[in-house]
MMTF fields as JSON, N, C-alpha, C and O atoms, coordinates in Angstrom:
{
  "mmtfVersion": "1.0.0",
  "mmtfProducer": "UNKNOWN",
  "numBonds": 343,
  "numAtoms": 344,
  "numGroups": 86,
  "numChains": 1,
  "numModels": 1,
  "chainsPerModel": [1],
  "groupsPerChain": [86],
  "chainIdList": ["A"],
  "bondAtomList": [4, 2, 8, 6, 12, 10, 16, 14, 20, 18, 24, 22, 28, 26, 32, 30, 36, 34, 40, 38, 44, 42, 48, 46, 52, 50, 56, 54, 60, 58, 64, 62, 68, 66, 72, 70, 76, 74, 80, 78, 84, 82, 88, 86, 92, 90, 96, 94, 100, 98, 104, 102, 108, 106, 112, 110, 116, 114, 120, 118, 124, 122, 128, 126, 132, 130, 136, 134, 140, 138, 144, 142, 148, 146, 152, 150, 156, 154, 160, 158, 164, 162, 168, 166, 172, 170, 176, 174, 180, 178, 184, 182, 188, 186, 192, 190, 196, 194, 200, 198, 204, 202, 208, 206, 212, 210, 216, 214, 220, 218, 224, 222, 228, 226, 232, 230, 236, 234, 240, 238, 244, 242, 248, 246, 252, 250, 256, 254, 260, 258, 264, 262, 268, 266, 272, 270, 276, 274, 280, 278, 284, 282, 288, 286, 292, 290, 296, 294, 300, 298, 304, 302, 308, 306, 312, 310, 316, 314, 320, 318, 324, 322, 328, 326, 332, 330, 336, 334, 340, 338],
  "bondOrderList": [1, 1, 1, 1, 1, 1, 1, 1, 1, 1, 1, 1, 1, 1, 1, 1, 1, 1, 1, 1, 1, 1, 1, 1, 1, 1, 1, 1, 1, 1, 1, 1, 1, 1, 1, 1, 1, 1, 1, 1, 1, 1, 1, 1, 1, 1, 1, 1, 1, 1, 1, 1, 1, 1, 1, 1, 1, 1, 1, 1, 1, 1, 1, 1, 1, 1, 1, 1, 1, 1, 1, 1, 1, 1, 1, 1, 1, 1, 1, 1, 1, 1, 1, 1, 1],
  "groupList": [{"groupName": "UNK", "atomNameList": ["N", "CA", "C", "O"], "elementList": ["N", "C", "C", "O"], "formalChargeList": [0, 0, 0, 0], "bondAtomList": [1, 0, 2, 1, 3, 2], "bondOrderList": [1, 1, 2], "singleLetterCode": "X", "chemCompType": "L-PEPTIDE LINKING"}],
  "groupTypeList": [0, 0, 0, 0, 0, 0, 0, 0, 0, 0, 0, 0, 0, 0, 0, 0, 0, 0, 0, 0, 0, 0, 0, 0, 0, 0, 0, 0, 0, 0, 0, 0, 0, 0, 0, 0, 0, 0, 0, 0, 0, 0, 0, 0, 0, 0, 0, 0, 0, 0, 0, 0, 0, 0, 0, 0, 0, 0, 0, 0, 0, 0, 0, 0, 0, 0, 0, 0, 0, 0, 0, 0, 0, 0, 0, 0, 0, 0, 0, 0, 0, 0, 0, 0, 0, 0],
  "groupIdList": [1, 2, 3, 4, 5, 6, 7, 8, 9, 10, 11, 12, 13, 14, 15, 16, 17, 18, 19, 20, 21, 22, 23, 24, 25, 26, 27, 28, 29, 30, 31, 32, 33, 34, 35, 36, 37, 38, 39, 40, 41, 42, 43, 44, 45, 46, 47, 48, 49, 50, 51, 52, 53, 54, 55, 56, 57, 58, 59, 60, 61, 62, 63, 64, 65, 66, 67, 68, 69, 70, 71, 72, 73, 74, 75, 76, 77, 78, 79, 80, 81, 82, 83, 84, 85, 86],
  "secStructList": [7, 2, 2, 2, 2, 2, 2, 2, 2, 2, 2, 2, 2, 1, 1, 7, 1, 7, 1, 1, 7, 7, 7, 7, 7, 7, 7, 7, 7, 7, 1, 1, 7, 7, 7, 4, 4, 4, 1, 7, 6, 6, 3, 3, 3, 7, 6, 6, 1, 7, 3, 3, 3, 7, 7, 7, 1, 6, 6, 2, 2, 2, 2, 2, 2, 2, 7, 7, 6, 6, 1, 1, 7, 6, 6, 7, 3, 3, 7, 6, 6, 1, 7, 3, 3, 7],
  "xCoordList": [62.515, 61.664, 60.329, 59.281, 60.384, 59.152, 58.237, 57.018, 58.81, 58.019, 57.294, 56.161, 57.944, 57.335, 56.14, 55.122, 56.256, 55.16, 53.985, 52.832, 54.27, 53.208, 52.521, 51.295, 53.27, 52.686, 51.827, 50.781, 52.247, 51.467, 50.173, 49.127, 50.261, 49.061, 48.05, 46.855, 48.515, 47.618, 46.989, 45.799, 47.751, 47.219, 46.199, 45.242, 46.408, 45.495, 44.148, 43.11, 44.153, 42.902, 42.287, 41.248, 42.869, 42.366, 41.254, 40.574, 41.052, 40.035, 38.614, 38.39, 37.663, 36.26, 35.682, 36.173, 34.657, 34.028, 32.79, 31.692, 32.967, 31.846, 31.952, 31.383, 32.657, 32.845, 31.555, 31.318, 30.719, 29.475, 28.369, 28.119, 27.711, 26.666, 25.443, 25.194, 24.707, 23.522, 22.394, 22.075, 21.793, 20.69, 19.391, 19.217, 18.483, 17.202, 16.358, 16.382, 15.612, 14.75, 13.514, 12.885, 13.164, 11.968, 10.822, 11.038, 9.637, 8.468, 7.692, 6.464, 8.368, 7.702, 6.901, 7.123, 5.967, 5.146, 5.964, 6.819, 5.687, 6.371, 5.686, 4.458, 6.468, 5.903, 5.735, 5.367, 6.004, 5.882, 4.761, 4.714, 3.873, 2.807, 3.306, 3.65, 3.343, 3.818, 2.716, 1.549, 3.092, 2.156, 2.552, 3.734, 1.578, 1.863, 2.526, 1.977, 3.686, 4.392, 5.199, 6.066, 4.941, 5.695, 5.311, 6.026, 4.206, 3.799, 2.772, 2.527, 2.172, 1.179, -0.233, -0.456, -1.181, -2.59, -2.884, -2.465, -3.6, -4.006, -2.949, -3.056, -1.925, -0.871, -0.393, -0.632, 0.28, 0.827, 2.131, 2.457, 2.87, 4.129, 3.854, 3.039, 4.538, 4.427, 5.361, 6.032, 5.422, 6.248, 7.751, 8.507, 8.199, 9.623, 9.963, 11.053, 9.04, 9.316, 8.922, 9.027, 8.472, 8.061, 6.63, 5.85, 6.282, 4.928, 4.009, 4.377, 2.801, 1.783, 0.495, 0.186, -0.261, -1.539, -2.569, -2.576, -3.439, -4.534, -5.567, -5.922, -6.047, -7.044, -8.155, -7.973, -9.308, -10.422, -10.233, -9.195, -11.228, -11.119, -11.055, -11.631, -10.353, -10.205, -11.559, -12.386, -11.759, -12.992, -14.114, -15.218, -13.877, -14.953, -15.43, -16.631, -14.529, -14.926, -15.591, -16.616, -15.02, -15.587, -16.989, -17.876, -17.198, -18.5, -19.549, -20.678, -19.173, -20.143, -20.443, -21.537, -19.484, -19.714, -20.506, -21.477, -20.088, -20.721, -21.932, -22.805, -21.999, -23.106, -22.941, -23.864, -21.81, -21.577, -21.412, -20.801, -21.941, -21.878, -20.459, -20.169, -19.575, -18.214, -17.241, -16.056, -17.714, -16.833, -16.135, -15.308, -16.446, -15.838, -16.852, -18.059, -16.371, -17.289, -18.057, -17.647, -19.167, -19.948, -19.096, -18.302, -19.266, -18.526, -17.24, -16.583, -16.861, -15.651, -16.034, -17.105, -15.167, -15.404, -14.174, -13.078, -14.367, -13.28, -12.57, -13.198, -11.268, -10.455, -10.106, -10.468, -9.402, -9.068, -8.11, -8.059, -7.361, -6.441, -7.049, -6.376, -8.31, -8.994, -8.973, -9.464, -8.427, -8.369, -9.506, -10.028, -9.889, -10.944, -10.358, -9.317, -11.04, -10.603, -11.744, -12.906, -11.405, -12.423, -12.941, -13.806],
  "yCoordList": [-13.175, -13.83, -13.116, -13.748, -11.794, -11.022, -11.277, -11.351, -11.408, -11.676, -13.015, -13.15, -13.993, -15.309, -15.248, -15.896, -14.479, -14.326, -13.599, -13.977, -12.558, -11.811, -12.706, -12.683, -13.482, -14.369, -15.452, -15.809, -15.976, -16.995, -16.41, -17.06, -15.179, -14.521, -14.246, -14.474, -13.759, -13.483, -14.775, -14.793, -15.846, -17.127, -17.703, -18.364, -17.453, -17.974, -17.277, -17.924, -15.962, -15.193, -14.96, -14.305, -15.458, -15.219, -16.181, -15.948, -17.231, -18.219, -17.705, -16.745, -18.336, -17.938, -18.351, -19.283, -17.664, -17.934, -18.799, -18.42, -19.959, -20.834, -22.155, -23.165, -22.143, -23.371, -23.79, -24.984, -22.831, -23.154, -22.231, -21.183, -22.604, -21.735, -21.701, -22.641, -20.621, -20.444, -21.292, -21.196, -22.12, -22.971, -22.166, -21.317, -22.412, -21.691, -22.139, -23.305, -21.187, -21.502, -22.241, -21.834, -23.316, -24.061, -23.652, -23.395, -23.591, -23.186, -24.396, -24.409, -25.402, -26.609, -26.381, -25.403, -27.283, -27.191, -27.539, -28.425, -26.83, -27.106, -28.295, -28.361, -29.209, -30.366, -30.104, -31.006, -28.873, -28.504, -27.487, -26.51, -27.708, -26.754, -25.77, -26.163, -24.491, -23.479, -23.116, -22.999, -22.939, -22.571, -21.197, -20.925, -20.336, -18.965, -18.963, -19.516, -18.357, -18.239, -19.467, -19.378, -20.619, -21.82, -22.519, -23.422, -22.135, -22.74, -23.854, -24.619, -23.953, -24.986, -24.51, -23.355, -25.426, -25.086, -24.803, -25.562, -23.72, -23.402, -22.711, -22.69, -22.141, -21.452, -20.252, -20.17, -19.325, -18.146, -17.755, -18.271, -16.847, -16.366, -15.309, -14.411, -15.414, -14.436, -13.264, -13.217, -12.31, -11.126, -11.417, -10.619, -12.516, -12.842, -13.98, -14.546, -14.326, -15.309, -16.732, -17.601, -17.011, -18.36, -18.649, -17.724, -19.92, -20.308, -20.306, -20.774, -19.768, -19.742, -20.297, -20.099, -20.994, -21.531, -20.42, -19.481, -20.53, -19.58, -19.901, -21.064, -18.883, -19.068, -18.061, -17.024, -18.379, -17.446, -16.389, -16.353, -15.521, -14.497, -15.125, -16.187, -14.469, -15.009, -15.082, -14.177, -16.158, -16.328, -16.95, -17.096, -17.327, -17.893, -19.219, -19.488, -20.052, -21.338, -21.114, -21.728, -20.245, -19.983, -19.383, -19.702, -18.516, -17.902, -18.973, -18.895, -19.971, -20.99, -21.901, -22.457, -22.055, -22.919, -22.187, -22.725, -20.948, -20.224, -19.425, -19.129, -19.073, -18.261, -16.793, -16.011, -16.394, -14.994, -14.175, -14.656, -12.944, -12.163, -11.769, -11.69, -11.523, -11.13, -12.288, -12.106, -13.478, -14.627, -14.712, -15.601, -13.802, -13.816, -14.364, -14.236, -14.966, -15.449, -14.288, -13.135, -14.573, -13.502, -12.702, -13.273, -11.391, -10.509, -9.972, -9.136, -10.413, -9.944, -9.27, -9.535, -8.4, -7.754, -7.926, -8.197, -7.768, -7.929, -6.597, -5.584, -6.604, -5.407, -5.143, -5.929, -4.04, -3.676, -4.652, -4.698, -5.422, -6.385, -7.772, -8.699, -7.936, -9.21, -10.114, -11.239, -9.678, -10.494, -10.12, -9.007, -11.045, -10.799, -10.127, -10.543, -9.075, -8.315, -8.229, -8.427, -7.927, -7.736, -6.337, -5.986],
  "zCoordList": [-26.43, -25.447, -25.305, -25.172, -25.336, -25.208, -26.396, -26.242, -27.553, -28.761, -28.66, -29.121, -28.061, -27.897, -26.945, -27.188, -25.873, -24.911, -25.554, -25.346, -26.333, -27.009, -28.035, -28.139, -28.786, -29.793, -29.144, -29.685, -28.002, -27.305, -26.741, -26.752, -26.25, -25.713, -26.81, -26.623, -27.955, -29.085, -29.58, -29.895, -29.657, -30.121, -29.131, -29.533, -27.865, -26.848, -26.878, -26.741, -27.056, -27.021, -28.387, -28.467, -29.458, -30.808, -31.2, -32.2, -30.461, -30.823, -30.633, -29.894, -31.292, -31.184, -29.834, -29.196, -29.415, -28.128, -28.33, -27.924, -28.957, -29.236, -28.471, -28.884, -27.395, -26.638, -25.937, -25.752, -25.545, -24.85, -25.362, -24.767, -26.449, -26.993, -26.061, -25.306, -26.134, -25.299, -25.867, -27.052, -25.022, -25.446, -25.418, -24.543, -26.35, -26.336, -25.139, -24.743, -24.574, -23.436, -23.915, -24.891, -23.243, -23.61, -22.696, -21.511, -23.217, -22.443, -21.947, -22.033, -21.437, -20.966, -19.699, -18.985, -19.419, -18.222, -16.984, -17.013, -15.909, -14.638, -13.958, -13.903, -13.453, -12.77, -11.279, -10.526, -10.848, -9.444, -9.308, -10.055, -8.375, -8.097, -7.048, -5.934, -7.405, -6.484, -5.499, -5.875, -4.239, -3.191, -2.687, -2.478, -2.492, -2.072, -0.704, 0.249, -0.595, 0.667, 1.047, 1.916, 0.419, 0.708, 1.994, 2.428, 2.622, 3.891, 3.716, 4.648, 2.541, 2.323, 2.621, 2.982, 2.462, 2.644, 4.116, 4.989, 4.391, 5.751, 6.578, 7.804, 5.952, 6.702, 5.896, 4.691, 6.563, 5.914, 6.602, 7.671, 5.986, 6.555, 7.605, 7.394, 8.745, 9.809, 9.569, 8.538, 10.502, 10.295, 10.261, 9.708, 10.826, 10.826, 9.873, 9.952, 8.968, 7.936, 8.267, 7.401, 9.481, 9.85, 9.417, 9.194, 9.298, 8.91, 10.124, 11.202, 9.926, 10.978, 10.416, 9.24, 11.253, 10.823, 10.705, 11.501, 9.706, 9.566, 10.633, 10.829, 11.319, 12.366, 12.171, 11.532, 12.732, 12.711, 13.773, 14.433, 13.95, 14.99, 16.369, 16.603, 17.282, 18.63, 19.321, 19.21, 20.021, 20.769, 19.975, 20.5, 18.719, 17.909, 18.48, 18.473, 18.973, 19.537, 20.892, 21.188, 21.71, 23.031, 22.892, 23.684, 21.895, 21.69, 21.391, 21.876, 20.592, 20.24, 21.434, 21.527, 22.342, 23.503, 24.585, 25.117, 24.915, 26.015, 25.575, 26.391, 24.306, 23.828, 24.17, 23.942, 24.703, 25.05, 23.775, 22.82, 23.73, 22.49, 22.089, 20.896, 23.035, 22.694, 22.742, 22.464, 23.088, 23.187, 24.532, 24.731, 25.48, 26.807, 27.809, 27.605, 28.876, 29.913, 30.543, 30.407, 31.231, 31.858, 32.849, 33.597, 32.847, 33.74, 33.137, 33.76, 31.965, 31.293, 29.983, 29.436, 29.478, 28.191, 27.312, 27.803, 26.012, 25.058, 24.883, 24.573, 25.081, 24.94, 23.491, 22.616, 23.22, 21.843, 21.154, 19.925, 21.922, 21.324, 21.201, 20.748, 21.595, 21.429, 22.633, 22.548, 23.755, 24.964, 25.904, 25.841, 26.772, 27.756, 28.995, 29.504, 29.478, 30.65, 31.647, 31.291, 32.919, 33.956, 33.933, 34.735]
}
């Protein structure tokens, strides 16, 4: 009985490994345009992986409306983090 099991095992593993040959890689053109970060035009990845819109410096719109040099209303100044303070 042992001889039969050994003979069956040898016959099972003795075959060639050509059941699925490796196909050559083709250098075809990709039909997908890759975008940096995957967020699309006008956005980027934030520190936790979410998409954020690209924005200009803070106060750029307010500066153009009020004419203030720092972008803050009169009587306020811009702090180190970009916010207006008294």
